[in-house]
PDB file of N, H, CA, C and O in Angstrom:
ATOM      1  N   UNK A   1       0.342  -1.056  -0.601  1.00  0.00           N
ATOM      2  CA  UNK A   1      -0.605   0.044   0.224  1.00  0.00           C
ATOM      3  C   UNK A   1       1.076   1.271   0.321  1.00  0.00           C
ATOM      4  O   UNK A   1       1.751   1.582   1.302  1.00  0.00           O
ATOM      5  N   UNK A   2       1.237   1.709  -1.342  1.00  0.00           N
ATOM      6  H   UNK A   2       0.689   1.455  -2.139  1.00  0.00           H
ATOM      7  CA  UNK A   2       2.317   2.821  -1.218  1.00  0.00           C
ATOM      8  C   UNK A   2       1.574   4.224  -0.335  1.00  0.00           C
ATOM      9  O   UNK A   2       0.395   4.165  -0.684  1.00  0.00           O
ATOM     10  N   UNK A   3       1.672   5.008   0.292  1.00  0.00           N
ATOM     11  H   UNK A   3       2.630   5.056   0.575  1.00  0.00           H
ATOM     12  CA  UNK A   3       1.531   6.361   1.386  1.00  0.00           C
ATOM     13  C   UNK A   3       2.680   7.084   0.843  1.00  0.00           C
ATOM     14  O   UNK A   3       3.859   6.731   0.803  1.00  0.00           O
ATOM     15  N   UNK A   4       2.051   8.302   0.380  1.00  0.00           N
ATOM     16  H   UNK A   4       1.093   8.588   0.413  1.00  0.00           H
ATOM     17  CA  UNK A   4       2.665   9.474  -0.314  1.00  0.00           C
ATOM     18  C   UNK A   4       2.278  10.762   1.177  1.00  0.00           C
ATOM     19  O   UNK A   4       1.134  10.967   1.582  1.00  0.00           O
ATOM     20  N   UNK A   5       3.313  11.328   1.645  1.00  0.00           N
ATOM     21  H   UNK A   5       4.243  11.162   1.316  1.00  0.00           H
ATOM     22  CA  UNK A   5       3.492  12.675   1.929  1.00  0.00           C
ATOM     23  C   UNK A   5       3.672  13.965   1.325  1.00  0.00           C
ATOM     24  O   UNK A   5       4.831  13.994   0.912  1.00  0.00           O
ATOM     25  N   UNK A   6       3.275  14.695   1.154  1.00  0.00           N
ATOM     26  H   UNK A   6       2.333  14.671   1.490  1.00  0.00           H
ATOM     27  CA  UNK A   6       3.680  15.681  -0.076  1.00  0.00           C
ATOM     28  C   UNK A   6       3.307  17.106   1.267  1.00  0.00           C
ATOM     29  O   UNK A   6       2.308  17.584   1.803  1.00  0.00           O
ATOM     30  N   UNK A   7       5.465  17.400   1.327  1.00  0.00           N
ATOM     31  H   UNK A   7       6.276  17.011   0.891  1.00  0.00           H
ATOM     32  CA  UNK A   7       4.866  18.756   1.583  1.00  0.00           C
ATOM     33  C   UNK A   7       4.900  19.932   0.671  1.00  0.00           C
ATOM     34  O   UNK A   7       5.687  20.228  -0.228  1.00  0.00           O
ATOM     35  N   UNK A   8       3.570  20.674   1.256  1.00  0.00           N
ATOM     36  H   UNK A   8       2.931  20.433   1.986  1.00  0.00           H
ATOM     37  CA  UNK A   8       4.165  22.138   0.282  1.00  0.00           C
ATOM     38  C   UNK A   8       3.782  23.481   0.865  1.00  0.00           C
ATOM     39  O   UNK A   8       2.967  24.140   1.510  1.00  0.00           O
ATOM     40  N   UNK A   9       4.789  23.444   0.276  1.00  0.00           N
ATOM     41  H   UNK A   9       5.451  22.908  -0.248  1.00  0.00           H
ATOM     42  CA  UNK A   9       5.004  25.462   0.977  1.00  0.00           C
ATOM     43  C   UNK A   9       4.035  26.590  -0.027  1.00  0.00           C
ATOM     44  O   UNK A   9       4.281  26.505  -1.230  1.00  0.00           O
ATOM     45  N   UNK A  10       3.443  27.164   0.201  1.00  0.00           N
ATOM     46  H   UNK A  10       3.243  27.233   1.178  1.00  0.00           H
ATOM     47  CA  UNK A  10       2.793  27.809  -0.681  1.00  0.00           C
ATOM     48  C   UNK A  10       3.142  29.579  -0.610  1.00  0.00           C
ATOM     49  O   UNK A  10       3.357  30.332   0.340  1.00  0.00           O
ATOM     50  N   UNK A  11       3.078  29.783  -2.034  1.00  0.00           N
ATOM     51  H   UNK A  11       2.904  29.171  -2.805  1.00  0.00           H
ATOM     52  CA  UNK A  11       3.452  31.574  -1.387  1.00  0.00           C
ATOM     53  C   UNK A  11       1.841  32.341  -0.876  1.00  0.00           C
ATOM     54  O   UNK A  11       0.728  32.195  -1.383  1.00  0.00           O
ATOM     55  N   UNK A  12       2.182  33.000   0.060  1.00  0.00           N
ATOM     56  H   UNK A  12       3.085  33.119   0.472  1.00  0.00           H
ATOM     57  CA  UNK A  12       1.017  33.129   0.970  1.00  0.00           C
ATOM     58  C   UNK A  12       0.270  33.509   0.168  1.00  0.00           C
ATOM     59  O   UNK A  12      -0.731  32.825   0.381  1.00  0.00           O
ATOM     60  N   UNK A  13      -0.016  34.387  -0.929  1.00  0.00           N
ATOM     61  H   UNK A  13       0.797  34.942  -1.102  1.00  0.00           H
ATOM     62  CA  UNK A  13      -0.642  34.866  -1.441  1.00  0.00           C
ATOM     63  C   UNK A  13      -1.517  34.492  -2.537  1.00  0.00           C
ATOM     64  O   UNK A  13      -2.295  35.219  -3.154  1.00  0.00           O
ATOM     65  N   UNK A  14      -1.248  33.084  -2.715  1.00  0.00           N
ATOM     66  H   UNK A  14      -0.615  32.493  -2.213  1.00  0.00           H
ATOM     67  CA  UNK A  14      -1.710  31.743  -3.416  1.00  0.00           C
ATOM     68  C   UNK A  14      -2.252  31.026  -2.503  1.00  0.00           C
ATOM     69  O   UNK A  14      -2.741  29.923  -2.748  1.00  0.00           O
ATOM     70  N   UNK A  15      -2.231  31.585  -1.281  1.00  0.00           N
ATOM     71  H   UNK A  15      -1.833  32.481  -1.082  1.00  0.00           H
ATOM     72  CA  UNK A  15      -2.433  30.148  -0.408  1.00  0.00           C
ATOM     73  C   UNK A  15      -4.205  29.292  -0.735  1.00  0.00           C
ATOM     74  O   UNK A  15      -4.430  28.084  -0.811  1.00  0.00           O
ATOM     75  N   UNK A  16      -5.343  30.623  -0.885  1.00  0.00           N
ATOM     76  H   UNK A  16      -5.161  31.604  -0.823  1.00  0.00           H
ATOM     77  CA  UNK A  16      -6.987  30.224  -1.005  1.00  0.00           C
ATOM     78  C   UNK A  16      -7.050  29.626  -2.099  1.00  0.00           C
ATOM     79  O   UNK A  16      -7.899  28.763  -2.325  1.00  0.00           O
ATOM     80  N   UNK A  17      -5.931  30.095  -3.155  1.00  0.00           N
ATOM     81  H   UNK A  17      -5.241  30.796  -2.972  1.00  0.00           H
ATOM     82  CA  UNK A  17      -6.395  29.697  -4.925  1.00  0.00           C
ATOM     83  C   UNK A  17      -5.645  27.653  -4.439  1.00  0.00           C
ATOM     84  O   UNK A  17      -6.236  26.590  -4.625  1.00  0.00           O
ATOM     85  N   UNK A  18      -4.403  27.856  -3.898  1.00  0.00           N
ATOM     86  H   UNK A  18      -3.923  28.720  -3.747  1.00  0.00           H
ATOM     87  CA  UNK A  18      -4.411  26.528  -3.719  1.00  0.00           C
ATOM     88  C   UNK A  18      -4.822  25.337  -3.001  1.00  0.00           C
ATOM     89  O   UNK A  18      -4.635  24.192  -3.414  1.00  0.00           O
ATOM     90  N   UNK A  19      -5.631  25.781  -1.444  1.00  0.00           N
ATOM     91  H   UNK A  19      -5.783  26.710  -1.109  1.00  0.00           H
ATOM     92  CA  UNK A  19      -6.556  25.195  -1.171  1.00  0.00           C
ATOM     93  C   UNK A  19      -7.378  24.362  -1.798  1.00  0.00           C
ATOM     94  O   UNK A  19      -7.446  23.177  -2.121  1.00  0.00           O
ATOM     95  N   UNK A  20      -8.270  25.817  -1.902  1.00  0.00           N
ATOM     96  H   UNK A  20      -8.215  26.781  -1.639  1.00  0.00           H
ATOM     97  CA  UNK A  20      -9.835  25.536  -3.507  1.00  0.00           C
ATOM     98  C   UNK A  20      -9.258  24.386  -4.173  1.00  0.00           C
ATOM     99  O   UNK A  20      -9.870  23.327  -4.318  1.00  0.00           O
ATOM    100  N   UNK A  21      -7.618  24.682  -4.735  1.00  0.00           N
ATOM    101  H   UNK A  21      -7.121  25.542  -4.617  1.00  0.00           H
ATOM    102  CA  UNK A  21      -7.958  23.291  -6.087  1.00  0.00           C
ATOM    103  C   UNK A  21      -7.685  22.538  -5.801  1.00  0.00           C
ATOM    104  O   UNK A  21      -7.866  21.652  -6.636  1.00  0.00           O
ATOM    105  N   UNK A  22      -6.662  21.798  -3.758  1.00  0.00           N
ATOM    106  H   UNK A  22      -6.515  22.518  -3.080  1.00  0.00           H
ATOM    107  CA  UNK A  22      -6.199  21.230  -3.843  1.00  0.00           C
ATOM    108  C   UNK A  22      -7.521  19.950  -2.762  1.00  0.00           C
ATOM    109  O   UNK A  22      -7.318  18.765  -2.502  1.00  0.00           O
ATOM    110  N   UNK A  23      -8.928  20.916  -2.333  1.00  0.00           N
ATOM    111  H   UNK A  23      -9.093  21.880  -2.545  1.00  0.00           H
ATOM    112  CA  UNK A  23      -9.935  20.115  -2.141  1.00  0.00           C
ATOM    113  C   UNK A  23     -10.284  19.999  -3.103  1.00  0.00           C
ATOM    114  O   UNK A  23     -11.108  19.112  -2.879  1.00  0.00           O
ATOM    115  N   UNK A  24     -10.372  20.231  -4.420  1.00  0.00           N
ATOM    116  H   UNK A  24      -9.703  20.951  -4.602  1.00  0.00           H
ATOM    117  CA  UNK A  24     -11.208  19.906  -5.722  1.00  0.00           C
ATOM    118  C   UNK A  24     -10.729  18.376  -5.650  1.00  0.00           C
ATOM    119  O   UNK A  24     -11.524  17.443  -5.537  1.00  0.00           O
ATOM    120  N   UNK A  25      -9.374  18.235  -5.727  1.00  0.00           N
ATOM    121  H   UNK A  25      -8.729  18.993  -5.819  1.00  0.00           H
ATOM    122  CA  UNK A  25      -8.814  16.882  -6.673  1.00  0.00           C
ATOM    123  C   UNK A  25      -8.855  15.888  -5.609  1.00  0.00           C
ATOM    124  O   UNK A  25      -9.061  14.715  -5.923  1.00  0.00           O
ATOM    125  N   UNK A  26      -8.636  16.304  -4.034  1.00  0.00           N
ATOM    126  H   UNK A  26      -8.469  17.257  -3.779  1.00  0.00           H
ATOM    127  CA  UNK A  26      -8.653  15.326  -2.721  1.00  0.00           C
ATOM    128  C   UNK A  26     -10.753  14.550  -3.104  1.00  0.00           C
ATOM    129  O   UNK A  26     -11.192  13.400  -3.099  1.00  0.00           O
ATOM    130  N   UNK A  27     -11.133  15.315  -3.251  1.00  0.00           N
ATOM    131  H   UNK A  27     -10.776  16.250  -3.255  1.00  0.00           H
ATOM    132  CA  UNK A  27     -12.828  14.946  -3.819  1.00  0.00           C
ATOM    133  C   UNK A  27     -12.977  14.190  -4.727  1.00  0.00           C
ATOM    134  O   UNK A  27     -13.843  13.321  -4.624  1.00  0.00           O
ATOM    135  N   UNK A  28     -12.291  14.270  -5.736  1.00  0.00           N
ATOM    136  H   UNK A  28     -11.587  14.975  -5.820  1.00  0.00           H
ATOM    137  CA  UNK A  28     -11.907  13.743  -7.077  1.00  0.00           C
ATOM    138  C   UNK A  28     -11.290  12.038  -6.447  1.00  0.00           C
ATOM    139  O   UNK A  28     -11.726  10.889  -6.368  1.00  0.00           O
ATOM    140  N   UNK A  29     -10.314  12.627  -6.182  1.00  0.00           N
ATOM    141  H   UNK A  29      -9.960  13.560  -6.246  1.00  0.00           H
ATOM    142  CA  UNK A  29      -9.671  11.757  -5.959  1.00  0.00           C
ATOM    143  C   UNK A  29      -9.882   9.846  -4.811  1.00  0.00           C
ATOM    144  O   UNK A  29      -9.267   8.784  -4.713  1.00  0.00           O
ATOM    145  N   UNK A  30     -11.081  10.468  -4.248  1.00  0.00           N
ATOM    146  H   UNK A  30     -11.581  11.330  -4.328  1.00  0.00           H
ATOM    147  CA  UNK A  30     -11.734   9.444  -2.786  1.00  0.00           C
ATOM    148  C   UNK A  30     -12.477   8.474  -3.438  1.00  0.00           C
ATOM    149  O   UNK A  30     -12.849   7.403  -2.959  1.00  0.00           O
ATOM    150  N   UNK A  31     -12.828   9.228  -5.414  1.00  0.00           N
ATOM    151  H   UNK A  31     -12.526  10.098  -5.803  1.00  0.00           H
ATOM    152  CA  UNK A  31     -13.883   8.347  -6.294  1.00  0.00           C
ATOM    153  C   UNK A  31     -13.043   7.189  -7.011  1.00  0.00           C
ATOM    154  O   UNK A  31     -13.565   6.231  -7.580  1.00  0.00           O
ATOM    155  N   UNK A  32     -11.970   7.365  -6.928  1.00  0.00           N
ATOM    156  H   UNK A  32     -11.545   8.144  -6.466  1.00  0.00           H
ATOM    157  CA  UNK A  32     -10.822   6.710  -7.961  1.00  0.00           C
ATOM    158  C   UNK A  32     -11.235   5.577  -6.517  1.00  0.00           C
ATOM    159  O   UNK A  32     -11.515   5.928  -5.371  1.00  0.00           O
ATOM    160  N   UNK A  33     -11.130   3.906  -7.174  1.00  0.00           N
ATOM    161  H   UNK A  33     -10.903   3.620  -8.105  1.00  0.00           H
ATOM    162  CA  UNK A  33     -11.195   2.983  -6.626  1.00  0.00           C
ATOM    163  C   UNK A  33     -10.177   2.552  -6.028  1.00  0.00           C
ATOM    164  O   UNK A  33     -10.288   1.537  -5.340  1.00  0.00           O
ATOM    165  N   UNK A  34      -9.001   3.183  -6.138  1.00  0.00           N
ATOM    166  H   UNK A  34      -8.910   4.008  -6.697  1.00  0.00           H
ATOM    167  CA  UNK A  34      -7.753   2.438  -6.203  1.00  0.00           C
ATOM    168  C   UNK A  34      -6.457   3.219  -4.930  1.00  0.00           C
ATOM    169  O   UNK A  34      -5.296   3.010  -4.579  1.00  0.00           O
ATOM    170  N   UNK A  35      -8.214   4.714  -4.436  1.00  0.00           N
ATOM    171  H   UNK A  35      -9.157   4.884  -4.722  1.00  0.00           H
ATOM    172  CA  UNK A  35      -7.396   5.405  -3.415  1.00  0.00           C
ATOM    173  C   UNK A  35      -8.282   4.907  -2.621  1.00  0.00           C
ATOM    174  O   UNK A  35      -9.499   4.922  -2.808  1.00  0.00           O
ATOM    175  N   UNK A  36      -7.354   4.168  -1.146  1.00  0.00           N
ATOM    176  H   UNK A  36      -6.366   4.157  -0.993  1.00  0.00           H
ATOM    177  CA  UNK A  36      -7.772   5.006  -0.113  1.00  0.00           C
ATOM    178  C   UNK A  36      -7.686   5.488   0.865  1.00  0.00           C
ATOM    179  O   UNK A  36      -7.660   5.078   2.025  1.00  0.00           O
ATOM    180  N   UNK A  37      -7.607   6.991   0.116  1.00  0.00           N
ATOM    181  H   UNK A  37      -7.628   7.324  -0.827  1.00  0.00           H
ATOM    182  CA  UNK A  37      -7.538   7.449   1.632  1.00  0.00           C
ATOM    183  C   UNK A  37      -6.974   8.835   0.938  1.00  0.00           C
ATOM    184  O   UNK A  37      -6.230   8.430   0.044  1.00  0.00           O
ATOM    185  N   UNK A  38      -6.973  10.383   0.920  1.00  0.00           N
ATOM    186  H   UNK A  38      -7.578  10.711   1.646  1.00  0.00           H
ATOM    187  CA  UNK A  38      -6.632  11.575   0.540  1.00  0.00           C
ATOM    188  C   UNK A  38      -6.885  11.908   1.192  1.00  0.00           C
ATOM    189  O   UNK A  38      -8.034  11.608   1.516  1.00  0.00           O
ATOM    190  N   UNK A  39      -6.083  12.919   2.133  1.00  0.00           N
ATOM    191  H   UNK A  39      -5.150  13.163   1.870  1.00  0.00           H
ATOM    192  CA  UNK A  39      -6.307  14.421   3.133  1.00  0.00           C
ATOM    193  C   UNK A  39      -5.654  15.996   2.771  1.00  0.00           C
ATOM    194  O   UNK A  39      -4.683  15.906   3.523  1.00  0.00           O
ATOM    195  N   UNK A  40      -5.613  16.394   2.590  1.00  0.00           N
ATOM    196  H   UNK A  40      -6.402  16.467   1.980  1.00  0.00           H
ATOM    197  CA  UNK A  40      -5.974  18.024   2.459  1.00  0.00           C
ATOM    198  C   UNK A  40      -5.449  18.583   4.247  1.00  0.00           C
ATOM    199  O   UNK A  40      -6.312  18.621   5.123  1.00  0.00           O
ATOM    200  N   UNK A  41      -4.590  18.810   4.429  1.00  0.00           N
ATOM    201  H   UNK A  41      -3.889  18.780   3.717  1.00  0.00           H
ATOM    202  CA  UNK A  41      -4.163  19.630   6.032  1.00  0.00           C
ATOM    203  C   UNK A  41      -3.683  20.584   6.040  1.00  0.00           C
ATOM    204  O   UNK A  41      -3.284  20.830   4.902  1.00  0.00           O
ATOM    205  N   UNK A  42      -3.480  21.278   6.652  1.00  0.00           N
ATOM    206  H   UNK A  42      -3.804  21.077   7.577  1.00  0.00           H
ATOM    207  CA  UNK A  42      -3.118  23.047   6.516  1.00  0.00           C
ATOM    208  C   UNK A  42      -2.609  23.276   7.967  1.00  0.00           C
ATOM    209  O   UNK A  42      -3.232  23.035   9.001  1.00  0.00           O
ATOM    210  N   UNK A  43      -1.111  23.886   7.822  1.00  0.00           N
ATOM    211  H   UNK A  43      -0.605  24.082   6.982  1.00  0.00           H
ATOM    212  CA  UNK A  43      -0.969  23.728   9.310  1.00  0.00           C
ATOM    213  C   UNK A  43      -1.122  25.339   9.760  1.00  0.00           C
ATOM    214  O   UNK A  43      -0.875  26.476   9.356  1.00  0.00           O
ATOM    215  N   UNK A  44      -1.877  24.398  11.220  1.00  0.00           N
ATOM    216  H   UNK A  44      -2.077  23.475  11.549  1.00  0.00           H
ATOM    217  CA  UNK A  44      -2.509  26.248  11.686  1.00  0.00           C
ATOM    218  C   UNK A  44      -1.498  27.006  12.020  1.00  0.00           C
ATOM    219  O   UNK A  44      -1.213  27.785  11.111  1.00  0.00           O
ATOM    220  N   UNK A  45      -1.124  27.059  12.545  1.00  0.00           N
ATOM    221  H   UNK A  45      -1.356  26.426  13.283  1.00  0.00           H
ATOM    222  CA  UNK A  45       0.095  28.138  12.696  1.00  0.00           C
ATOM    223  C   UNK A  45       1.197  29.002  11.413  1.00  0.00           C
ATOM    224  O   UNK A  45       1.907  30.007  11.402  1.00  0.00           O
ATOM    225  N   UNK A  46       0.760  27.775  10.312  1.00  0.00           N
ATOM    226  H   UNK A  46       0.183  26.958  10.321  1.00  0.00           H
ATOM    227  CA  UNK A  46       1.059  29.276   9.218  1.00  0.00           C
ATOM    228  C   UNK A  46       0.455  28.004   8.190  1.00  0.00           C
ATOM    229  O   UNK A  46       0.454  26.773   8.191  1.00  0.00           O
ATOM    230  N   UNK A  47      -0.048  29.114   7.331  1.00  0.00           N
ATOM    231  H   UNK A  47      -0.047  30.114   7.330  1.00  0.00           H
ATOM    232  CA  UNK A  47      -1.536  28.751   6.511  1.00  0.00           C
ATOM    233  C   UNK A  47      -0.702  28.216   5.816  1.00  0.00           C
ATOM    234  O   UNK A  47      -0.954  27.024   5.644  1.00  0.00           O
ATOM    235  N   UNK A  48       0.249  28.586   5.300  1.00  0.00           N
ATOM    236  H   UNK A  48       0.454  29.555   5.440  1.00  0.00           H
ATOM    237  CA  UNK A  48       0.094  28.301   4.185  1.00  0.00           C
ATOM    238  C   UNK A  48       1.211  27.023   3.701  1.00  0.00           C
ATOM    239  O   UNK A  48       1.784  26.653   2.676  1.00  0.00           O
ATOM    240  N   UNK A  49       1.129  26.724   4.796  1.00  0.00           N
ATOM    241  H   UNK A  49       0.663  27.024   5.629  1.00  0.00           H
ATOM    242  CA  UNK A  49       2.302  24.817   4.148  1.00  0.00           C
ATOM    243  C   UNK A  49       1.130  24.043   4.359  1.00  0.00           C
ATOM    244  O   UNK A  49       0.293  24.227   5.242  1.00  0.00           O
ATOM    245  N   UNK A  50       1.132  23.310   3.629  1.00  0.00           N
ATOM    246  H   UNK A  50       1.812  23.160   2.912  1.00  0.00           H
ATOM    247  CA  UNK A  50      -0.024  22.201   3.447  1.00  0.00           C
ATOM    248  C   UNK A  50       0.816  20.520   3.790  1.00  0.00           C
ATOM    249  O   UNK A  50       2.021  20.272   3.845  1.00  0.00           O
ATOM    250  N   UNK A  51      -0.116  19.798   3.934  1.00  0.00           N
ATOM    251  H   UNK A  51      -1.095  19.999   3.890  1.00  0.00           H
ATOM    252  CA  UNK A  51       0.354  18.453   3.895  1.00  0.00           C
ATOM    253  C   UNK A  51      -0.756  17.682   2.929  1.00  0.00           C
ATOM    254  O   UNK A  51      -1.973  17.728   3.108  1.00  0.00           O
ATOM    255  N   UNK A  52      -0.279  17.178   2.184  1.00  0.00           N
ATOM    256  H   UNK A  52       0.710  17.140   2.039  1.00  0.00           H
ATOM    257  CA  UNK A  52      -0.991  16.084   1.350  1.00  0.00           C
ATOM    258  C   UNK A  52      -1.302  14.467   1.929  1.00  0.00           C
ATOM    259  O   UNK A  52      -0.605  13.925   1.071  1.00  0.00           O
ATOM    260  N   UNK A  53      -1.672  13.651   2.500  1.00  0.00           N
ATOM    261  H   UNK A  53      -2.238  14.091   3.197  1.00  0.00           H
ATOM    262  CA  UNK A  53      -1.763  12.238   2.780  1.00  0.00           C
ATOM    263  C   UNK A  53      -2.304  11.922   1.698  1.00  0.00           C
ATOM    264  O   UNK A  53      -3.426  12.336   1.407  1.00  0.00           O
ATOM    265  N   UNK A  54      -1.572  11.100   0.882  1.00  0.00           N
ATOM    266  H   UNK A  54      -0.660  10.764   1.118  1.00  0.00           H
ATOM    267  CA  UNK A  54      -2.364  10.090  -0.153  1.00  0.00           C
ATOM    268  C   UNK A  54      -2.046   8.265   0.242  1.00  0.00           C
ATOM    269  O   UNK A  54      -1.004   7.632   0.415  1.00  0.00           O
ATOM    270  N   UNK A  55      -3.051   8.002   0.259  1.00  0.00           N
ATOM    271  H   UNK A  55      -3.898   8.516   0.119  1.00  0.00           H
ATOM    272  CA  UNK A  55      -2.955   6.128   0.181  1.00  0.00           C
ATOM    273  C   UNK A  55      -3.479   5.718  -1.028  1.00  0.00           C
ATOM    274  O   UNK A  55      -4.413   6.033  -1.767  1.00  0.00           O
ATOM    275  N   UNK A  56      -2.688   5.013  -0.997  1.00  0.00           N
ATOM    276  H   UNK A  56      -1.929   4.757  -0.397  1.00  0.00           H
ATOM    277  CA  UNK A  56      -3.616   4.226  -2.805  1.00  0.00           C
ATOM    278  C   UNK A  56      -3.298   2.042  -2.586  1.00  0.00           C
ATOM    279  O   UNK A  56      -2.502   1.481  -1.834  1.00  0.00           O
ATOM    280  N   UNK A  57      -4.092   1.543  -3.380  1.00  0.00           N
ATOM    281  H   UNK A  57      -4.739   1.999  -3.992  1.00  0.00           H
ATOM    282  CA  UNK A  57      -4.109   0.182  -2.533  1.00  0.00           C
ATOM    283  C   UNK A  57      -2.907  -0.333  -3.459  1.00  0.00           C
ATOM    284  O   UNK A  57      -2.477  -1.385  -2.987  1.00  0.00           O
ATOM    285  N   UNK A  58      -2.244   0.036  -4.576  1.00  0.00           N
ATOM    286  H   UNK A  58      -2.593   0.891  -4.960  1.00  0.00           H
ATOM    287  CA  UNK A  58      -1.938  -1.230  -5.067  1.00  0.00           C
ATOM    288  C   UNK A  58      -1.132   0.026  -5.686  1.00  0.00           C
ATOM    289  O   UNK A  58      -1.824   0.981  -6.038  1.00  0.00           O
ATOM    290  N   UNK A  59       0.446   0.121  -5.872  1.00  0.00           N
ATOM    291  H   UNK A  59       1.008  -0.655  -5.586  1.00  0.00           H
ATOM    292  CA  UNK A  59       0.914   0.638  -6.871  1.00  0.00           C
ATOM    293  C   UNK A  59       0.552   1.104  -8.173  1.00  0.00           C
ATOM    294  O   UNK A  59       0.175   2.215  -8.545  1.00  0.00           O
ATOM    295  N   UNK A  60       0.708   0.227  -8.680  1.00  0.00           N
ATOM    296  H   UNK A  60       1.014  -0.676  -8.377  1.00  0.00           H
ATOM    297  CA  UNK A  60      -0.499   0.889 -10.423  1.00  0.00           C
ATOM    298  C   UNK A  60      -1.390   1.809  -9.834  1.00  0.00           C
ATOM    299  O   UNK A  60      -1.635   2.853 -10.440  1.00  0.00           O
ATOM    300  N   UNK A  61      -1.991   1.541  -8.575  1.00  0.00           N
ATOM    301  H   UNK A  61      -1.792   0.693  -8.083  1.00  0.00           H
ATOM    302  CA  UNK A  61      -3.283   2.835  -8.210  1.00  0.00           C
ATOM    303  C   UNK A  61      -2.920   4.272  -8.200  1.00  0.00           C
ATOM    304  O   UNK A  61      -3.757   5.133  -8.471  1.00  0.00           O
ATOM    305  N   UNK A  62      -1.218   4.657  -7.777  1.00  0.00           N
ATOM    306  H   UNK A  62      -0.539   3.957  -7.558  1.00  0.00           H
ATOM    307  CA  UNK A  62      -0.846   5.324  -7.751  1.00  0.00           C
ATOM    308  C   UNK A  62      -0.456   5.697  -9.056  1.00  0.00           C
ATOM    309  O   UNK A  62      -0.070   6.855  -8.895  1.00  0.00           O
ATOM    310  N   UNK A  63      -0.342   5.461 -10.071  1.00  0.00           N
ATOM    311  H   UNK A  63      -0.655   4.520 -10.202  1.00  0.00           H
ATOM    312  CA  UNK A  63       0.310   5.425 -11.272  1.00  0.00           C
ATOM    313  C   UNK A  63      -1.028   5.947 -12.404  1.00  0.00           C
ATOM    314  O   UNK A  63      -1.012   6.446 -13.529  1.00  0.00           O
ATOM    315  N   UNK A  64      -1.756   5.679 -11.777  1.00  0.00           N
ATOM    316  H   UNK A  64      -1.768   5.273 -10.863  1.00  0.00           H
ATOM    317  CA  UNK A  64      -3.554   4.951 -12.987  1.00  0.00           C
ATOM    318  C   UNK A  64      -3.881   7.114 -12.034  1.00  0.00           C
ATOM    319  O   UNK A  64      -4.468   7.968 -12.699  1.00  0.00           O
ATOM    320  N   UNK A  65      -3.483   7.352 -10.940  1.00  0.00           N
ATOM    321  H   UNK A  65      -3.007   6.658 -10.400  1.00  0.00           H
ATOM    322  CA  UNK A  65      -4.432   8.617  -9.941  1.00  0.00           C
ATOM    323  C   UNK A  65      -3.608   9.598 -10.482  1.00  0.00           C
ATOM    324  O   UNK A  65      -4.078  10.657 -10.067  1.00  0.00           O
ATOM    325  N   UNK A  66      -2.172   9.950 -11.515  1.00  0.00           N
ATOM    326  H   UNK A  66      -1.790   9.090 -11.852  1.00  0.00           H
ATOM    327  CA  UNK A  66      -1.487  11.025 -11.962  1.00  0.00           C
ATOM    328  C   UNK A  66      -1.992  10.587 -13.135  1.00  0.00           C
ATOM    329  O   UNK A  66      -1.620  11.584 -13.753  1.00  0.00           O
ATOM    330  N   UNK A  67      -2.485   9.986 -13.901  1.00  0.00           N
ATOM    331  H   UNK A  67      -2.787   9.176 -13.399  1.00  0.00           H
ATOM    332  CA  UNK A  67      -3.383  10.281 -15.091  1.00  0.00           C
ATOM    333  C   UNK A  67      -5.139  10.993 -15.482  1.00  0.00           C
ATOM    334  O   UNK A  67      -5.784  11.464 -16.419  1.00  0.00           O
ATOM    335  N   UNK A  68      -5.233  10.723 -14.330  1.00  0.00           N
ATOM    336  H   UNK A  68      -4.709  10.340 -13.569  1.00  0.00           H
ATOM    337  CA  UNK A  68      -6.652  11.581 -14.696  1.00  0.00           C
ATOM    338  C   UNK A  68      -6.296  13.175 -14.728  1.00  0.00           C
ATOM    339  O   UNK A  68      -5.311  13.906 -14.621  1.00  0.00           O
ATOM    340  N   UNK A  69      -7.978  13.279 -14.982  1.00  0.00           N
ATOM    341  H   UNK A  69      -8.778  12.685 -15.069  1.00  0.00           H
ATOM    342  CA  UNK A  69      -7.503  15.241 -15.325  1.00  0.00           C
ATOM    343  C   UNK A  69      -7.703  16.137 -14.012  1.00  0.00           C
ATOM    344  O   UNK A  69      -7.282  17.293 -13.976  1.00  0.00           O
ATOM    345  N   UNK A  70      -8.345  15.559 -12.973  1.00  0.00           N
ATOM    346  H   UNK A  70      -8.687  14.619 -13.003  1.00  0.00           H
ATOM    347  CA  UNK A  70      -8.058  16.545 -11.785  1.00  0.00           C
ATOM    348  C   UNK A  70      -6.629  16.374 -11.269  1.00  0.00           C
ATOM    349  O   UNK A  70      -6.233  17.238 -10.486  1.00  0.00           O
ATOM    350  N   UNK A  71      -5.814  15.395 -11.594  1.00  0.00           N
ATOM    351  H   UNK A  71      -6.136  14.694 -12.229  1.00  0.00           H
ATOM    352  CA  UNK A  71      -4.225  15.317 -11.294  1.00  0.00           C
ATOM    353  C   UNK A  71      -3.606  16.272 -11.811  1.00  0.00           C
ATOM    354  O   UNK A  71      -2.885  17.029 -11.161  1.00  0.00           O
ATOM    355  N   UNK A  72      -3.917  16.402 -13.702  1.00  0.00           N
ATOM    356  H   UNK A  72      -4.503  15.786 -14.230  1.00  0.00           H
ATOM    357  CA  UNK A  72      -3.593  17.125 -13.937  1.00  0.00           C
ATOM    358  C   UNK A  72      -4.036  19.243 -13.361  1.00  0.00           C
ATOM    359  O   UNK A  72      -3.267  20.058 -12.851  1.00  0.00           O
ATOM    360  N   UNK A  73      -5.004  19.353 -13.620  1.00  0.00           N
ATOM    361  H   UNK A  73      -5.628  18.691 -14.034  1.00  0.00           H
ATOM    362  CA  UNK A  73      -5.205  19.688 -12.930  1.00  0.00           C
ATOM    363  C   UNK A  73      -4.219  20.837 -11.446  1.00  0.00           C
ATOM    364  O   UNK A  73      -4.836  21.222 -10.453  1.00  0.00           O
TER     365      UNK A  73
END
């Protein structure tokens, strides 16, 4: 079960746009059969920092996720 932790620092002026796009991606991602979990976490004391936690059932599911339109967006 592949697990990805993506640590992301966003320019402060882009925080809201990044958050909206990431939440849209997460909502679409959890509908994929190979995605077991997809969380968007925002740091409380530095709101421009995020962690994405992505859990896939198989390595092939992680590859398939990267081919989706919502991933490309």
